[in-house]
KELUM-777315 format. One record per residue (C-alpha): x negated, y, z; residue in one letter. Coordinates in Angstrom, 2 decimals. Layout:
BEGIN
ATOM;u;v;w;resn
ATOM;X;Y;Z;A $
...
***
This chain:
BEGIN
ATOM;u;v;w;resn
ATOM;0.00;0.00;0.00;M $
ATOM;-2.82;2.39;0.84;E $
ATOM;-4.36;1.83;-2.60;Q $
ATOM;-1.00;2.64;-4.19;F $
ATOM;-0.91;5.96;-2.34;L $
ATOM;-4.48;6.78;-3.34;I $
ATOM;-3.80;5.99;-7.01;D $
ATOM;-0.69;8.21;-7.05;N $
ATOM;-2.00;11.17;-5.06;T $
ATOM;-1.81;13.56;-8.01;D $
ATOM;1.74;12.54;-8.82;R $
ATOM;2.69;12.94;-5.15;Y $
ATOM;1.36;16.52;-5.11;H $
ATOM;3.32;17.33;-8.28;A $
ATOM;6.56;15.90;-6.92;L $
ATOM;6.21;17.76;-3.62;V $
ATOM;5.49;21.03;-5.45;A $
ATOM;8.67;20.59;-7.50;A $
ATOM;10.79;19.64;-4.49;F $
ATOM;13.50;22.11;-3.51;K $
ATOM;14.66;21.72;0.10;P $
ATOM;18.32;21.87;0.95;R $
ATOM;19.63;24.65;3.20;P $
ATOM;19.40;23.89;6.91;A $
ATOM;22.21;21.63;8.07;D $
ATOM;24.56;23.54;10.39;K $
ATOM;25.12;20.94;13.05;K $
ATOM;26.94;21.55;16.31;A $
ATOM;24.96;24.02;18.36;Q $
ATOM;23.99;23.19;21.91;A $
ATOM;25.54;25.27;24.65;S $
ATOM;23.75;27.09;27.45;E $
ATOM;24.34;24.00;29.60;K $
ATOM;21.83;21.99;27.59;Q $
ATOM;19.50;20.10;29.93;D $
ATOM;17.64;17.95;27.38;I $
ATOM;15.47;19.72;24.82;I $
ATOM;14.01;17.60;22.02;V $
ATOM;11.06;18.98;20.10;S $
ATOM;8.54;17.76;17.55;T $
ATOM;4.82;18.47;17.37;R $
ATOM;3.05;17.83;14.06;I $
ATOM;-0.63;17.34;14.72;R $
ATOM;-3.28;18.59;12.26;P $
ATOM;-4.71;16.18;9.69;M $
ATOM;-8.00;14.61;10.71;L $
ATOM;-11.05;15.06;8.47;T $
ATOM;-11.20;11.36;7.59;E $
ATOM;-7.51;11.45;6.66;E $
ATOM;-7.66;14.60;4.51;E $
ATOM;-10.38;13.16;2.29;T $
ATOM;-8.17;10.20;1.35;V $
ATOM;-4.48;10.95;1.91;F $
ATOM;-2.26;14.05;1.63;P $
ATOM;0.10;15.28;4.35;A $
ATOM;3.68;14.04;4.33;S $
ATOM;5.33;15.82;7.30;V $
ATOM;6.03;19.57;7.27;F $
ATOM;8.04;22.17;9.15;V $
ATOM;11.36;22.41;7.30;G $
ATOM;13.45;25.35;6.13;S $
ATOM;14.07;26.34;9.75;S $
ATOM;12.13;26.03;13.01;T $
ATOM;14.40;23.18;14.06;S $
ATOM;14.00;20.89;11.03;T $
ATOM;11.22;18.56;9.94;V $
ATOM;10.74;17.73;6.25;Q $
ATOM;9.25;14.32;5.40;V $
ATOM;8.13;13.12;1.95;H $
ATOM;7.56;9.44;1.20;E $
ATOM;6.15;7.99;-2.01;L $
ATOM;7.85;4.81;-3.10;K $
ATOM;7.20;2.26;-5.81;K $
ATOM;9.77;2.07;-8.57;S $
ATOM;10.86;-1.17;-10.18;V $
ATOM;10.44;0.54;-13.54;R $
ATOM;8.64;3.74;-14.22;G $
ATOM;6.33;5.92;-12.12;P $
ATOM;6.36;6.32;-8.35;A $
ATOM;9.28;8.31;-6.94;A $
ATOM;9.51;10.80;-4.07;L $
ATOM;11.91;10.02;-1.25;N $
ATOM;12.47;13.13;0.92;S $
ATOM;14.38;13.40;4.18;S $
ATOM;14.86;15.98;6.92;S $
ATOM;15.39;15.62;10.66;Y $
ATOM;16.88;18.10;13.11;T $
ATOM;15.57;18.69;16.62;V $
ATOM;15.71;21.72;18.93;D $
ATOM;12.29;23.10;18.02;Q $
ATOM;9.42;22.15;15.71;V $
ATOM;5.76;23.01;16.25;F $
ATOM;3.53;22.84;13.19;G $
ATOM;-0.16;21.85;12.94;P $
ATOM;-1.26;25.39;13.79;D $
ATOM;0.70;25.56;17.07;A $
ATOM;-1.39;25.38;20.23;S $
ATOM;-0.57;23.50;23.41;T $
ATOM;-0.29;26.89;25.14;A $
ATOM;2.54;27.85;22.76;Q $
ATOM;4.36;24.60;23.48;I $
ATOM;3.93;25.14;27.20;Y $
ATOM;5.27;28.69;27.16;E $
ATOM;8.24;27.75;25.00;S $
ATOM;9.31;24.45;26.57;L $
ATOM;7.55;23.48;29.78;V $
ATOM;6.84;26.74;31.58;Q $
ATOM;10.55;27.25;32.52;P $
ATOM;10.50;23.89;34.32;L $
ATOM;7.83;25.04;36.80;V $
ATOM;9.89;27.75;38.58;P $
ATOM;12.87;25.38;38.32;W $
ATOM;10.97;22.72;40.30;A $
ATOM;9.48;25.43;42.56;W $
ATOM;13.04;26.32;43.54;G $
ATOM;13.91;22.70;44.37;G $
ATOM;15.03;21.40;40.96;G $
ATOM;14.07;18.31;38.97;L $
ATOM;12.10;18.61;35.75;G $
ATOM;10.69;15.94;33.44;T $
ATOM;8.48;16.12;30.35;V $
ATOM;8.10;13.13;28.01;F $
ATOM;5.52;12.83;25.25;S $
ATOM;6.39;10.14;22.72;Y $
ATOM;5.03;8.99;19.37;G $
ATOM;2.88;6.64;17.35;Q $
ATOM;-0.53;5.73;18.70;T $
ATOM;-3.02;8.38;17.61;G $
ATOM;-0.39;11.12;17.17;S $
ATOM;-1.70;13.36;19.98;G $
ATOM;0.52;12.44;22.94;K $
ATOM;-2.20;12.21;25.58;T $
ATOM;-3.89;15.34;24.21;Y $
ATOM;-0.59;17.23;24.52;T $
ATOM;0.24;16.03;28.05;V $
ATOM;-3.31;16.67;29.30;S $
ATOM;-3.11;20.24;28.04;G $
ATOM;0.32;20.75;29.60;L $
ATOM;-0.96;19.45;32.94;E $
ATOM;-3.70;22.10;32.90;R $
ATOM;-1.17;24.86;32.24;H $
ATOM;1.11;23.55;35.00;V $
ATOM;-1.83;23.65;37.42;A $
ATOM;-2.56;27.26;36.45;E $
ATOM;1.05;28.37;36.93;T $
ATOM;1.43;26.62;40.27;L $
ATOM;-1.83;28.01;41.67;M $
ATOM;-2.10;31.53;40.22;D $
ATOM;0.18;33.08;42.85;G $
ATOM;2.80;34.27;40.36;S $
ATOM;5.58;32.18;41.93;L $
ATOM;7.37;33.70;44.91;E $
ATOM;7.34;32.06;48.32;G $
ATOM;5.23;29.54;50.21;E $
ATOM;5.11;25.92;49.08;R $
ATOM;3.24;22.70;49.81;K $
ATOM;2.27;20.85;46.64;I $
ATOM;1.65;17.11;46.44;H $
ATOM;0.62;15.00;43.46;I $
ATOM;0.98;11.29;42.67;T $
ATOM;-0.24;9.61;39.46;I $
ATOM;0.76;6.06;38.55;I $
ATOM;0.39;3.75;35.56;E $
ATOM;3.07;1.37;34.30;L $
ATOM;1.89;-1.63;32.30;A $
ATOM;4.76;-3.99;31.56;G $
ATOM;6.30;-4.80;34.96;T $
ATOM;3.12;-3.92;36.88;Q $
ATOM;2.57;-0.53;38.51;V $
ATOM;-0.84;0.83;39.53;Y $
ATOM;-1.92;3.83;41.61;D $
ATOM;-4.43;5.86;39.60;L $
ATOM;-5.39;7.93;42.65;L $
ATOM;-6.36;4.79;44.58;N $
ATOM;-8.61;2.88;42.15;F $
ATOM;-5.71;1.16;40.34;R $
ATOM;-4.29;-0.47;43.46;K $
ATOM;-1.06;-2.26;42.61;Q $
ATOM;2.08;-0.70;44.14;I $
ATOM;5.81;-1.41;44.10;S $
ATOM;8.82;0.53;42.84;I $
ATOM;11.57;0.09;45.45;L $
ATOM;15.03;1.51;45.99;E $
ATOM;15.83;2.48;49.59;D $
ATOM;19.13;2.39;51.48;S $
ATOM;20.01;5.87;50.19;L $
ATOM;19.51;4.71;46.56;S $
ATOM;16.34;6.78;46.25;Q $
ATOM;13.37;5.37;44.32;I $
ATOM;10.21;5.08;46.41;Q $
ATOM;6.65;4.51;45.16;L $
ATOM;5.74;2.09;47.94;A $
ATOM;2.01;2.13;48.61;G $
ATOM;1.13;5.05;46.32;A $
ATOM;-1.27;7.74;47.50;V $
ATOM;0.16;11.26;47.53;E $
ATOM;-2.54;13.93;47.55;A $
ATOM;-1.93;17.43;48.90;C $
ATOM;-3.45;20.09;46.65;I $
ATOM;-4.24;23.71;47.40;T $
ATOM;-6.28;24.84;44.38;T $
ATOM;-6.24;24.52;40.61;K $
ATOM;-9.60;22.71;40.64;D $
ATOM;-8.23;20.07;43.03;E $
ATOM;-5.24;19.53;40.77;F $
ATOM;-7.39;19.13;37.65;L $
ATOM;-9.85;16.93;39.53;G $
ATOM;-7.12;14.42;40.36;F $
ATOM;-5.87;14.52;36.76;I $
ATOM;-9.34;13.74;35.37;E $
ATOM;-9.96;11.00;37.94;A $
ATOM;-6.67;9.32;37.06;A $
ATOM;-7.35;9.59;33.31;A $
ATOM;-10.66;7.75;33.72;S $
ATOM;-8.84;4.78;35.31;L $
ATOM;-6.01;4.51;32.81;R $
ATOM;-5.88;1.43;30.63;R $
ATOM;-6.90;2.04;27.01;T $
ATOM;-7.87;-0.23;24.14;A $
ATOM;-9.00;0.25;20.53;P $
ATOM;-6.41;-0.15;17.78;T $
ATOM;-6.56;0.32;14.05;Q $
ATOM;-5.30;3.86;14.51;K $
ATOM;-6.99;4.97;17.73;N $
ATOM;-10.19;3.87;19.47;D $
ATOM;-8.82;4.92;22.89;T $
ATOM;-5.14;4.13;22.51;S $
ATOM;-3.12;4.29;25.74;S $
ATOM;-1.75;0.82;26.43;R $
ATOM;0.43;1.90;29.33;S $
ATOM;2.75;4.67;30.48;H $
ATOM;1.27;7.28;32.83;A $
ATOM;3.44;9.36;35.18;I $
ATOM;2.18;12.41;37.03;C $
ATOM;4.62;13.44;39.76;R $
ATOM;4.30;16.88;41.34;V $
ATOM;6.33;17.24;44.54;R $
ATOM;6.94;20.81;45.75;I $
ATOM;7.97;21.17;49.39;Q $
ATOM;9.51;24.36;50.79;N $
ATOM;8.40;24.68;54.46;P $
ATOM;10.75;27.62;55.09;T $
ATOM;13.81;25.37;54.48;I $
ATOM;12.85;21.96;55.97;P $
ATOM;16.29;20.45;55.31;S $
ATOM;16.19;21.24;51.58;A $
ATOM;15.32;18.59;49.03;E $
ATOM;11.87;18.87;47.47;D $
ATOM;11.40;20.06;43.92;G $
ATOM;9.97;17.45;41.54;L $
ATOM;8.18;17.81;38.22;L $
ATOM;7.29;14.69;36.23;Y $
ATOM;4.79;14.73;33.35;L $
ATOM;5.07;11.45;31.43;V $
ATOM;2.57;10.30;28.82;D $
ATOM;4.21;7.33;27.13;L $
ATOM;2.26;4.49;25.58;A $
ATOM;1.89;4.74;21.82;G $
ATOM;4.38;2.87;19.68;S $
ATOM;2.88;0.72;16.95;E $
ATOM;4.04;-0.01;13.44;A $
ATOM;3.58;-3.48;11.94;A $
ATOM;0.49;-2.36;9.99;R $
ATOM;-1.16;-1.32;13.26;D $
ATOM;-0.78;-4.80;14.77;R $
ATOM;-2.28;-6.98;12.05;T $
ATOM;-5.41;-7.77;14.10;E $
ATOM;-3.75;-8.16;17.53;H $
ATOM;-4.12;-11.41;19.47;D $
ATOM;-1.21;-12.97;21.35;S $
ATOM;-1.90;-10.96;24.50;K $
ATOM;-1.96;-7.68;22.63;R $
ATOM;1.20;-8.62;20.72;M $
ATOM;3.02;-9.28;24.02;A $
ATOM;1.72;-5.93;25.28;E $
ATOM;3.07;-4.17;22.17;A $
ATOM;6.47;-5.85;22.62;R $
ATOM;6.67;-4.66;26.23;D $
ATOM;5.82;-1.12;25.17;I $
ATOM;8.38;-1.02;22.37;N $
ATOM;11.05;-2.59;24.61;K $
ATOM;10.55;0.00;27.36;S $
ATOM;10.63;2.81;24.78;L $
ATOM;13.90;1.46;23.38;S $
ATOM;15.42;1.39;26.88;T $
ATOM;14.15;4.91;27.48;L $
ATOM;15.94;6.10;24.34;K $
ATOM;19.21;4.51;25.47;D $
ATOM;18.89;6.09;28.92;C $
ATOM;18.10;9.61;27.71;I $
ATOM;20.94;9.59;25.23;R $
ATOM;23.36;7.95;27.68;G $
ATOM;22.71;10.59;30.35;R $
ATOM;23.04;13.39;27.80;A $
ATOM;26.39;12.01;26.59;L $
ATOM;27.60;11.69;30.19;A $
ATOM;26.70;15.31;30.91;D $
ATOM;28.24;16.49;27.64;A $
ATOM;31.67;15.31;28.76;D $
ATOM;31.65;15.55;32.55;S $
ATOM;35.46;15.64;32.61;T $
ATOM;35.70;11.88;32.15;K $
ATOM;36.41;10.00;35.36;K $
ATOM;34.50;6.91;34.20;A $
ATOM;30.81;7.71;33.89;K $
ATOM;28.89;6.41;30.90;A $
ATOM;26.78;3.30;31.46;Y $
ATOM;23.07;4.12;31.51;V $
ATOM;20.79;1.03;31.65;P $
ATOM;17.99;2.61;33.72;F $
ATOM;17.32;-0.63;35.64;R $
ATOM;16.36;-2.56;32.49;Q $
ATOM;12.73;-1.43;32.54;S $
ATOM;10.20;-0.40;35.18;T $
ATOM;9.69;2.95;33.44;L $
ATOM;13.34;4.02;33.52;T $
ATOM;13.86;2.61;37.02;K $
ATOM;10.98;4.78;38.25;T $
ATOM;12.68;7.78;36.64;L $
ATOM;16.14;6.88;37.92;K $
ATOM;16.75;10.46;39.05;H $
ATOM;16.69;11.57;35.41;V $
ATOM;19.21;9.05;34.12;F $
ATOM;21.63;8.10;36.91;D $
ATOM;25.02;9.69;36.07;P $
ATOM;26.00;9.43;39.74;A $
ATOM;23.15;11.70;40.78;S $
ATOM;24.29;15.06;42.14;A $
ATOM;20.98;16.75;41.29;R $
ATOM;20.56;18.25;37.84;I $
ATOM;17.43;17.30;35.91;C $
ATOM;16.06;19.35;33.05;K $
ATOM;14.21;17.26;30.49;T $
ATOM;11.85;18.09;27.64;V $
ATOM;10.98;15.46;25.01;V $
ATOM;8.00;16.12;22.73;I $
ATOM;7.91;13.76;19.74;A $
ATOM;4.32;13.76;18.45;C $
ATOM;3.96;13.03;14.74;V $
ATOM;1.01;12.02;12.59;N $
ATOM;1.47;13.86;9.24;P $
ATOM;-0.72;11.51;7.17;C $
ATOM;1.09;9.95;4.17;L $
ATOM;-0.32;6.53;5.08;A $
ATOM;1.61;6.68;8.40;D $
ATOM;4.84;8.10;7.04;V $
ATOM;6.87;5.03;8.09;K $
ATOM;5.84;5.42;11.74;A $
ATOM;6.50;9.18;11.53;S $
ATOM;10.02;8.57;10.22;I $
ATOM;10.71;6.13;13.07;N $
ATOM;9.50;8.70;15.61;T $
ATOM;11.69;11.43;14.11;L $
ATOM;14.75;9.17;13.97;R $
ATOM;14.18;8.36;17.63;Y $
ATOM;13.87;12.07;18.47;A $
ATOM;16.98;13.02;16.50;E $
ATOM;19.03;10.36;18.31;L $
ATOM;18.05;11.88;21.66;L $
ATOM;19.51;15.23;20.71;R $
ATOM;23.10;15.56;21.86;V $
ATOM;24.91;18.65;20.63;A $
ATOM;27.34;20.08;23.17;V $
ATOM;29.97;22.24;21.46;P $
ATOM;30.85;25.52;23.13;K $
ATOM;34.34;25.70;24.57;R $
ATOM;36.49;28.68;25.40;S $
ATOM;37.25;28.54;29.14;I $
ATOM;40.21;30.35;30.69;E $
ATOM;39.54;32.10;34.00;Y $
ATOM;40.92;30.42;37.11;N $
ATOM;40.36;32.00;40.53;A $
ATOM;40.03;28.59;42.20;G $
ATOM;37.62;27.05;39.68;V $
ATOM;34.03;28.40;39.90;P $
ATOM;33.17;26.76;36.58;A $
ATOM;35.41;29.34;34.83;T $
ATOM;33.92;32.48;36.37;W $
ATOM;31.81;35.00;34.49;N $
ATOM;29.06;36.92;36.28;S $
ATOM;31.33;39.78;37.41;E $
ATOM;34.02;37.44;38.76;Q $
ATOM;31.36;35.41;40.57;L $
ATOM;29.84;38.44;42.29;R $
ATOM;33.29;39.63;43.38;T $
ATOM;33.97;36.25;45.01;W $
ATOM;30.57;36.23;46.74;I $
ATOM;31.14;39.69;48.22;D $
ATOM;34.47;38.66;49.71;G $
ATOM;33.72;35.12;50.89;N $
ATOM;30.14;34.97;52.16;S $
ATOM;30.75;35.84;55.82;G $
ATOM;29.25;38.52;58.03;T $
ATOM;26.98;40.11;57.05;P $
ATOM;28.05;39.59;53.42;P $
ATOM;25.43;37.96;51.25;I $
ATOM;24.24;40.27;48.49;S $
ATOM;25.80;39.10;45.24;S $
ATOM;23.18;40.94;43.17;T $
ATOM;20.42;38.98;44.92;I $
ATOM;22.17;35.60;44.85;L $
ATOM;23.49;35.88;41.29;A $
ATOM;21.74;38.75;39.46;P $
ATOM;22.81;37.45;36.05;H $
ATOM;24.27;33.95;36.64;E $
ATOM;27.82;32.95;35.81;T $
ATOM;29.84;30.50;37.90;G $
ATOM;28.65;27.41;35.97;P $
ATOM;25.04;28.58;36.13;Q $
ATOM;25.13;29.14;39.90;L $
ATOM;26.62;25.66;40.36;L $
ATOM;23.57;24.27;38.60;R $
ATOM;21.08;26.23;40.69;L $
ATOM;18.99;23.94;42.94;P $
ATOM;20.18;24.10;46.55;I $
ATOM;16.79;25.25;47.97;P $
ATOM;16.74;28.14;45.48;E $
ATOM;20.35;28.99;46.37;F $
ATOM;19.51;29.09;50.10;L $
ATOM;16.32;31.07;49.57;E $
ATOM;18.18;33.75;47.62;R $
ATOM;20.82;33.98;50.36;C $
ATOM;18.15;34.49;53.02;L $
ATOM;16.77;37.51;51.16;K $
ATOM;19.81;39.48;52.34;T $
ATOM;18.91;41.15;55.67;P $
ATOM;20.29;39.50;58.85;D $
ATOM;21.63;36.43;57.02;V $
ATOM;20.81;33.33;59.08;S $
ATOM;19.90;29.90;57.67;P $
ATOM;23.16;28.55;59.13;E $
ATOM;25.21;31.16;57.27;Q $
ATOM;23.34;30.48;54.03;A $
ATOM;23.91;26.72;54.35;Q $
ATOM;27.57;27.21;55.24;A $
ATOM;28.16;29.46;52.24;F $
ATOM;26.47;27.02;49.87;Q $
ATOM;28.67;24.23;51.26;T $
ATOM;31.78;26.40;50.87;K $
ATOM;30.93;27.24;47.25;F $
ATOM;30.21;23.63;46.34;W $
ATOM;33.32;22.35;48.15;K $
ATOM;35.47;24.79;46.19;L $
ATOM;34.00;23.38;42.99;H $
ATOM;34.56;19.76;44.04;V $
ATOM;38.11;20.44;45.17;D $
ATOM;38.88;22.18;41.87;S $
ATOM;37.83;19.05;39.98;Q $
ATOM;40.25;16.86;41.94;H $
ATOM;43.19;19.24;42.30;A $
ATOM;46.55;18.39;40.76;K $
ATOM;48.22;20.94;38.59;S $
ATOM;51.78;19.61;38.42;K $
ATOM;54.40;21.87;40.10;P $
ATOM;56.93;20.68;42.65;S $
ATOM;60.11;22.12;44.09;A $
ATOM;58.94;21.25;47.61;A $
ATOM;55.66;23.10;47.28;G $
ATOM;54.18;26.23;45.83;A $
ATOM;51.39;27.21;43.51;T $
ATOM;48.36;28.68;45.26;G $
ATOM;45.92;31.33;44.11;E $
ATOM;43.92;28.74;42.20;S $
ATOM;46.93;27.86;40.04;G $
ATOM;47.04;24.32;41.46;F $
ATOM;49.94;22.74;43.34;F $
ATOM;49.79;23.29;47.11;V $
ATOM;51.67;20.96;49.47;D $
ATOM;52.53;22.91;52.69;P $
ATOM;52.23;19.84;54.93;F $
ATOM;48.92;18.74;53.41;M $
ATOM;47.65;22.30;53.61;Q $
ATOM;48.23;22.42;57.37;R $
ATOM;46.94;18.86;57.79;F $
ATOM;43.67;19.77;56.07;E $
ATOM;43.29;22.77;58.40;R $
ATOM;43.28;20.31;61.31;L $
ATOM;40.01;18.89;59.96;N $
ATOM;38.42;22.25;60.72;C $
ATOM;37.63;23.88;64.07;S $
ATOM;39.37;27.07;62.93;E $
ATOM;42.27;28.19;65.12;D $
ATOM;45.43;26.99;63.29;P $
ATOM;47.57;29.87;64.56;E $
ATOM;47.99;32.73;62.03;P $
ATOM;46.21;35.92;63.00;G $
ATOM;44.09;34.25;65.68;A $
ATOM;40.87;35.58;64.20;D $
ATOM;41.92;39.11;65.18;A $
ATOM;41.61;38.16;68.88;I $
ATOM;38.09;38.05;70.39;P $
ATOM;37.07;34.39;70.57;F $
ATOM;36.27;34.50;74.31;K $
ATOM;39.91;35.36;74.97;Q $
ATOM;41.26;32.36;73.06;R $
ATOM;38.96;29.49;74.08;V $
ATOM;40.70;26.19;73.36;R $
ATOM;39.88;22.48;73.04;P $
ATOM;38.15;21.79;69.72;G $
ATOM;36.58;25.24;69.41;M $
ATOM;32.93;25.09;68.33;V $
ATOM;30.58;27.68;69.79;V $
ATOM;26.96;28.67;69.37;C $
ATOM;25.28;29.04;72.77;W $
ATOM;21.90;29.59;74.39;H $
ATOM;21.69;27.06;77.22;P $
ATOM;19.57;27.97;80.21;K $
ATOM;20.18;24.95;82.37;K $
ATOM;19.32;22.42;79.66;Y $
ATOM;16.48;24.33;78.01;F $
ATOM;13.70;22.17;79.46;Q $
ATOM;15.15;19.00;77.98;N $
ATOM;13.14;17.84;74.95;A $
ATOM;16.32;17.38;72.90;N $
ATOM;17.46;20.99;73.33;W $
ATOM;16.35;24.26;71.81;G $
ATOM;17.28;27.84;72.58;N $
ATOM;20.25;27.75;70.17;K $
ATOM;22.77;24.95;70.06;N $
ATOM;26.31;24.07;69.09;Y $
ATOM;28.98;22.54;71.31;A $
ATOM;32.64;21.59;71.02;M $
ATOM;34.86;22.78;73.89;I $
ATOM;36.81;20.03;75.69;L $
ATOM;38.35;21.73;78.74;S $
ATOM;37.62;24.16;81.55;S $
ATOM;35.45;22.74;84.32;V $
ATOM;38.30;23.24;86.82;E $
ATOM;40.54;20.81;84.88;D $
ATOM;38.27;17.75;84.92;V $
ATOM;38.22;14.95;87.46;G $
ATOM;36.00;15.07;90.51;E $
ATOM;33.76;12.21;89.33;R $
ATOM;32.93;13.76;85.89;V $
ATOM;29.21;14.57;85.45;C $
ATOM;27.28;16.35;82.68;D $
ATOM;24.28;14.93;80.84;I $
ATOM;22.01;15.85;83.74;K $
ATOM;24.16;13.94;86.21;G $
ATOM;25.51;17.02;88.00;D $
ATOM;29.14;17.14;89.08;K $
ATOM;31.07;19.30;86.61;V $
ATOM;33.74;20.62;89.00;R $
ATOM;31.12;21.81;91.46;E $
ATOM;29.78;24.16;88.76;Q $
ATOM;33.10;26.01;88.56;G $
ATOM;34.61;28.71;90.75;A $
ATOM;37.08;28.02;93.52;K $
ATOM;39.53;30.56;92.13;D $
ATOM;39.53;28.78;88.76;G $
ATOM;38.06;31.71;86.83;K $
ATOM;34.45;30.66;86.35;S $
ATOM;34.41;31.07;82.55;G $
ATOM;32.72;27.68;82.26;K $
ATOM;33.84;24.81;80.04;Y $
ATOM;32.98;21.17;79.60;L $
ATOM;31.87;20.58;76.01;A $
ATOM;30.52;17.82;73.77;S $
ATOM;27.11;18.53;72.31;T $
ATOM;26.62;18.80;68.54;I $
ATOM;23.30;17.81;66.98;I $
ATOM;21.90;17.83;63.40;P $
ATOM;22.64;14.70;61.38;A $
ATOM;20.41;12.86;58.94;I $
ATOM;21.87;14.70;55.93;L $
ATOM;20.73;18.29;55.27;P $
ATOM;23.18;20.83;56.72;G $
ATOM;25.26;18.13;58.42;A $
ATOM;26.05;17.76;62.13;Y $
ATOM;27.46;15.04;64.36;T $
ATOM;29.47;15.43;67.58;V $
ATOM;28.20;13.50;70.61;Q $
ATOM;31.43;12.94;72.62;P $
ATOM;29.65;11.21;75.55;W $
ATOM;26.80;13.72;75.81;Q $
ATOM;28.62;16.49;77.63;Q $
ATOM;27.33;19.80;78.97;A $
ATOM;28.76;22.75;80.83;V $
ATOM;28.99;25.85;78.65;V $
ATOM;29.05;29.25;80.31;D $
ATOM;30.79;31.92;78.22;L $
ATOM;28.03;34.33;79.21;E $
ATOM;25.60;32.11;77.29;E $
ATOM;27.87;31.86;74.21;V $
ATOM;26.85;33.91;71.20;E $
ATOM;29.70;33.32;68.77;S $
ATOM;32.40;31.01;67.53;E $
ATOM;31.31;28.67;64.74;V $
ATOM;33.68;27.14;62.20;L $
ATOM;32.95;23.51;61.42;M $
ATOM;34.76;21.19;59.06;E $
ATOM;34.85;17.39;59.09;Y $
ATOM;34.02;15.63;55.83;D $
ATOM;35.62;12.20;55.51;E $
ATOM;33.24;11.07;52.77;A $
ATOM;30.06;11.49;54.81;T $
ATOM;31.71;11.36;58.28;R $
ATOM;29.75;14.42;59.33;Y $
ATOM;30.61;17.99;60.30;F $
ATOM;29.50;21.00;58.26;Y $
ATOM;29.42;24.68;59.15;I $
ATOM;31.91;26.65;57.08;T $
ATOM;32.79;30.32;56.72;L $
***
């Protein structure tokens, strides 16, 4: 075949020169919600290739199309030109630098992960197409951005680098020690046994990258003397020490093993053939997972989530957070399809481009009608109005929390970034920020499950959804808020009642290791109303701590402590303390969530 291409080089040049490309195909445009960006990088021709073969892959009539020319034998007559075009989100030609790719595609993922989000970059393509070169360059730029001080706030940065070869996983920061990929009781994937290095400088970051690269498995192939025979994953974990309860931001840089065409495997032994099958199988599963997650996100209104086979390979199981439709965290993904433009490799280039085009899921824009009870329908002005009127005291600045975001965009903001923006408003406490985030998210969840059919027995609320009066009052009983109308106009110390939650500064219990200088408690009764044998957690008689005239202002209360979930609390009914109203700072509204069986602060 190569001799055929060499013999017909002149005819190929003539046919390409006479070729007239079609206008760019106007496919469905992706909306602003797009979380998967698919791009193509065409590497430059190598010197040894240029002297023998012409180029066959070019940037098309627009920056989102790739034009491919293939020379085919004819049954009768001279060789014919077979041309095709492929559409992705962005195409980078041979003259594009890695810095340009980083600024256009990857750089936005760094502040996203810095704020607590999930970001993933995949580099895919034929062996020898420049995947490892691209990812290595991107890693350097990520290190520069993370360490140059341009990102706001304090963070702790950790790095883990692993290699996946078939079903085996190795730690490249610990001399290729074999580790395990396990799923814990909370359905989170853990890299059991992997070393996680804490980095503080750019040089440390790059040093770990270079050390891991030297241990990665490579082998010579017909196309590449140092072909990567495994997948390499660099995980950057970004911890926010100012919000300990917030989930860490994660950025994954994935250099996939090179796919091989049949002509690249002619000299492989049985072991290498099995290795190539494992690589191609994992890449096929990866394609199904990326597309399946994109389709699930494109139509989030469906009750039944699309099936995504992320457990079918070690690679996709490791990256479960990217593909699991049940995951509440949003992951932004960039796929870079690296292409070898040489005419001799046009078949492999076409396969790569077909793969890339299949990953691209166009999400049509829809006109959304405003609904006061559905945050996903709010524009930026409507969102800021709601924030100003529903964020508590002091009100959280809407211009700081949502300077340009709409309702759907704020819903997609990582929780740590949401909380950090709230705390920039003077005098806003972490508890108020967490409560407001919970309130905003609960409103969104409730709007997705609300019923819109009217009923003669009920009424239509502000949100436009049916409101059952009985259920409305019943739901209020799951909250510590006083159910009587107008009760909030009375100072809380004048309306103390069973079930009220208060924030207090205990003096008596301060020395106990389980207590701090600010705690929550749920009022049970006044100390004068309990039995004579009732004791508090220190073993002291409760009634003896009251006044003889029954006006001590002290109450027996159950303690409330933080739960295992961020922002959640649990009531300890048998750990009781005496609360003095003089030590109480404020009333706190808490709501019980049946799904998690925890209490959450609300506004």
